[in-house]
N, C-alpha and C positions, 0 to 999 in steps of 0.2 A: 350659337356659334358666331364668332366674330368674322369680319371680312378678312380676306387673305392678307398675309404679311409679305412685304417686300424688303429683303435684307440687302442694304447697299453693300458695296464691296469691302467696307471696313469691318463688317460683322464676321467674327470667327466662324468657320465652317461647322465646327462642333456645336456651336450655339444654334445655328439654323437647323442642323440635324436633330438636336435635342428637342427643339420646339415642334418640329415635324413629327418626331416620335411620340409626342404628347397629343397628337391628333389635329394639330393646326395646319392649315394650308399655307405653305411657305414657298415663296419664290425668291431666287437670289440673282444678283447682278451676274454672277458667273454662269448660272444656268441659262440666262437669256442673252449671253454674249455681250454684256454691257460693261465689262471691266475696262477701266480707263475713261469711261464716258464722263463728261462734265456733270456736276451735281444737278444742274438745271435739267439735264436730259433724264437723269434718274428720277427726278421729281415728276417731270411730265409723263414719263412712262408709268409711274405708279398712279398718277391722277387718271390717266386714260383707262387704267384697269380697275380703278376704285380700290387700290390696295393701300394699306397702312404701311408707312415706311418705318423700319427699325434701323437705327444707326448708332455708331460710336462717334461719328464725325461731327465735331462741334462747328467746323466751318460750314458744313451743310446746314446745320441748325441755324447758324447766324444768317445764312442766305435766306432761308425761309422766313425767319422772324424779321430780319432787316428790310427785306423787300416786300414783306407781307404777301408772299406768293401763295397761290391756291394749292391746297393739298387735301388728301383724303384721311389725314391723321398722321401724326409723327410721334414715335416713341424713341426717346434718346436716353442713353446711359453712358456714363464715363467708363472707359475700360480699365483705368488705372486701379490696380489692386483687386480687380474682380476675378472670380473663378467662373469657369464655364457653367458648372452646375448651379451656382447662385444666380447667374444671369438668366438661365433657362427657367428656374423656379419662379423668379420674380416676374418675368415676362408672361409665363403661363398663368400665374395668379391674376395679373392685370387683365389679360385677354379674357379670362374666365368671367370676370365681372363687368366687362365692357358692354355698353349699350351699342347695338349694331349701327346706330346713326351717328355715333361719336366722330367728330372731325377735328379734334383739338390737338394740343401738344402736351405730351406727358413725359415727365422726367422720372425714369425708373430708378 
């Protein structure tokens, strides 16, 4: 089993729920009262909890890559033209094959 996933506020609620229904531990910005928090705070919160961040937010991704910030793993996908079920299936497949020690950036 992979480390828990933290969905930033850009992730559609049905995607988070779909991943949760597939058996993954999922935390959301909404659930932890972090809506509207700066990206750097979302990232620090995820690092403190050793959670992989899942996002649609390319600004967040640019922040992480541009400033070489510490993270516990980042999974990014562009939301344009994507369907909820397709995102859930792709993320589930990625998490299913993931090494528990992975701390990289993955483009879904």
